C-alpha positions as CSV (number, residue, x, y, z in Angstrom):
1,M,142.4,60.4,149.7
2,I,145.9,61.9,151.1
3,P,144.2,61.9,154.6
4,F,144.0,58.1,154.4
5,F,147.4,57.6,153.2
6,R,149.0,59.9,156.5
7,K,146.8,58.2,158.9
8,I,148.3,54.9,157.7
9,H,151.5,56.6,157.5
10,K,151.3,58.0,161.1
11,K,149.9,54.7,162.4
12,L,152.3,52.3,161.3
13,A,155.1,54.7,162.3
14,D,153.2,54.8,165.6
15,D,153.4,51.0,165.9
16,N,157.1,50.8,165.1
17,K,156.4,47.8,162.9
18,P,158.8,48.7,160.0
19,L,158.0,45.9,157.4
20,K,154.8,46.7,157.8
21,Y,155.6,50.4,156.7
22,L,158.1,49.3,154.1
23,R,155.2,47.6,152.5
24,Y,153.4,50.3,152.6
25,A,156.0,52.4,151.6
26,I,156.8,50.5,148.4
27,G,152.9,50.5,147.6
28,E,152.8,54.4,147.4
29,I,155.9,54.1,144.9
30,V,154.4,52.3,142.9
31,L,151.2,53.7,142.7
32,V,153.1,57.4,142.3
33,V,155.0,55.4,139.5
34,I,151.5,53.9,138.1
35,G,149.6,57.2,138.1
36,I,152.7,58.5,136.6
37,L,153.3,56.0,133.4
38,I,149.1,56.5,133.1
39,A,149.4,60.3,132.7
40,L,152.6,59.9,129.8
41,Q,150.3,57.3,128.0
42,I,147.6,59.7,128.2
43,N,150.0,62.5,127.4
44,N,151.3,60.4,124.4
45,W,148.0,59.6,122.7
46,N,147.3,63.4,122.8
47,E,150.2,64.4,120.9
48,Q,149.3,61.7,118.6
49,R,146.4,62.8,118.2
50,I,147.3,66.5,118.0
51,N,150.0,65.6,115.2
52,E,147.9,63.7,113.7
53,E,145.0,66.9,112.7
54,K,148.2,68.5,111.9
55,I,149.2,66.0,109.5
56,T,145.4,65.7,108.2
57,S,145.4,69.7,107.8
58,I,148.5,69.6,105.5
59,L,147.7,67.1,103.6
60,K,144.2,69.1,103.0
61,E,146.2,72.0,102.2
62,I,148.1,70.3,99.7
63,Q,145.0,68.8,98.4
64,T,143.7,72.2,97.8
65,D,147.2,73.3,96.1
66,L,146.7,70.5,93.5
67,V,142.8,71.6,92.6
68,K,144.3,74.9,92.2
69,D,147.2,73.7,90.2
70,I,145.1,71.9,87.7
71,E,142.7,74.6,87.2
72,Y,145.6,76.9,86.9
73,S,147.1,74.5,84.1
74,K,144.1,73.9,82.2
75,I,144.0,77.5,82.3
76,I,147.6,77.9,80.2
77,F,146.7,74.6,78.6
78,D,143.6,76.8,76.8
79,Y,145.6,79.9,76.2
80,H,148.4,78.1,74.4
81,I,145.9,76.0,72.0
82,Y,144.3,79.6,71.1
83,T,147.2,81.4,70.7
84,D,148.8,78.5,68.8
85,S,145.7,78.4,66.5
86,I,145.2,82.2,65.8
87,S,149.1,81.8,65.1
88,K,148.7,79.3,62.6
89,L,145.6,81.1,61.2
90,I,147.9,84.5,60.7
91,L,150.7,82.2,58.8
92,Y,148.2,80.2,56.9
93,D,146.5,83.7,55.5
94,K,143.4,82.8,56.9
95,Y,142.9,85.6,59.8
96,T,140.3,88.0,57.9
97,S,140.4,91.8,58.3
98,D,137.5,91.4,60.8
99,D,139.9,89.3,63.2
100,Y,142.3,92.1,62.8
101,K,140.1,94.4,63.9
102,T,139.3,92.7,67.0
103,G,143.0,93.0,68.3
104,N,143.2,89.4,69.5
105,F,145.7,89.0,67.6
106,I,148.2,91.3,69.9
107,L,148.1,88.0,71.8
108,I,150.0,86.3,70.0
109,G,154.2,86.5,70.8
110,Y,153.8,88.8,73.4
111,N,152.3,87.5,76.3
112,Y,153.8,84.3,77.7
113,R,152.5,82.5,80.8
114,D,154.5,80.3,83.1
115,F,152.8,77.4,84.9
116,K,153.8,77.2,88.4
117,T,153.2,75.0,91.4
118,I,151.9,76.0,94.4
119,T,153.8,74.5,96.9
120,N,152.4,75.8,100.2
121,G,151.3,72.5,102.0
122,Y,154.1,70.5,100.5
123,D,156.4,72.9,102.2
124,N,154.5,72.3,105.2
125,F,154.6,68.4,104.6
126,K,158.5,68.3,104.1
127,Q,158.8,70.6,107.6
128,N,157.2,68.3,109.8
129,I,157.8,64.7,107.7
130,D,159.5,63.0,110.9
131,N,156.0,63.9,112.4
132,V,153.8,61.8,109.9
133,P,151.3,58.7,111.1
134,E,152.7,55.4,109.7
135,K,149.4,55.4,108.1
136,Y,150.3,58.2,105.7
137,S,153.9,57.0,105.0
138,S,152.7,55.8,101.6
139,I,152.0,58.9,99.8
140,I,155.6,60.2,101.1
141,N,157.5,59.2,98.2
142,D,154.6,59.9,95.5
143,L,154.3,63.3,96.8
144,K,157.9,63.9,96.9
145,N,157.8,62.6,93.0
146,L,155.3,65.2,92.0
147,Y,156.5,68.2,94.0
148,E,160.1,67.7,93.4
149,T,160.9,65.4,90.1
150,E,157.9,66.1,87.9
151,K,158.4,70.4,89.3
152,A,161.3,69.8,87.1
153,T,160.2,68.8,84.0
154,I,157.4,71.7,84.4
155,D,160.4,73.8,84.6
156,V,161.9,72.6,80.9
157,Y,158.7,72.9,79.6
158,N,158.1,76.4,80.9
159,E,161.9,77.5,79.8
160,R,161.1,75.8,76.3
161,I,157.9,78.0,75.9
162,R,159.6,80.9,77.1
163,A,162.6,80.6,74.9
164,T,159.9,80.3,71.6
165,V,157.8,83.1,72.8
166,Y,160.8,85.4,73.6
167,K,162.5,84.3,69.9
168,N,159.1,85.4,68.4
169,I,159.3,88.3,69.6
170,D,162.6,89.1,68.7
171,E,162.0,87.8,65.2
172,E,158.9,89.9,65.2
173,N,160.3,92.6,62.6
174,N,160.4,89.5,59.9
175,F,156.6,90.1,59.7
176,N,155.7,92.6,58.0
177,W,152.1,92.5,59.3
178,I,152.8,93.4,63.2
179,L,154.5,96.4,61.2
180,D,151.1,97.3,59.2
181,K,148.9,97.0,62.2
182,A,151.4,99.1,64.3
183,K,151.2,101.9,61.7
184,G,147.5,101.6,61.0
185,I,147.7,100.5,57.7
186,M,145.7,97.3,57.8
């Protein structure tokens, strides 16, 4: 293709026809500009595709984090229900000597389990917030609410549970059964 344009260029230059040469030059410039614009558009499409794949991957990571959070919250919830039920049995003298021998009550008052959310995906999302495609803009506020506002609520509940557990540990000397168990009397 280049030799073709060189021949035309040479012929027009040799014929000394400036008007034809000028039209040819303008046409060539227009072709180059159109080629550059097409290349830029293709590059923009490619960047958008890569960016959308990246955001989709981050959203999948957030989804995985949320599933893990839900599974862990169930474990924490079940743990606290279990320890609470044993505590009530002990306080109401319904815990049998066989139950004491199993040692399950040792869990009561000594273990604190914090609920921590996994935020890796959301942290990545925040770093790429400027690159989020328009079709995902509706979930930005929901994610922000979940990971920032609701996390503050979770932190308050964690602190309340932690304070209660530590208060119980500090007051354990008031319960003679703990001392009896430690001495091997029960």
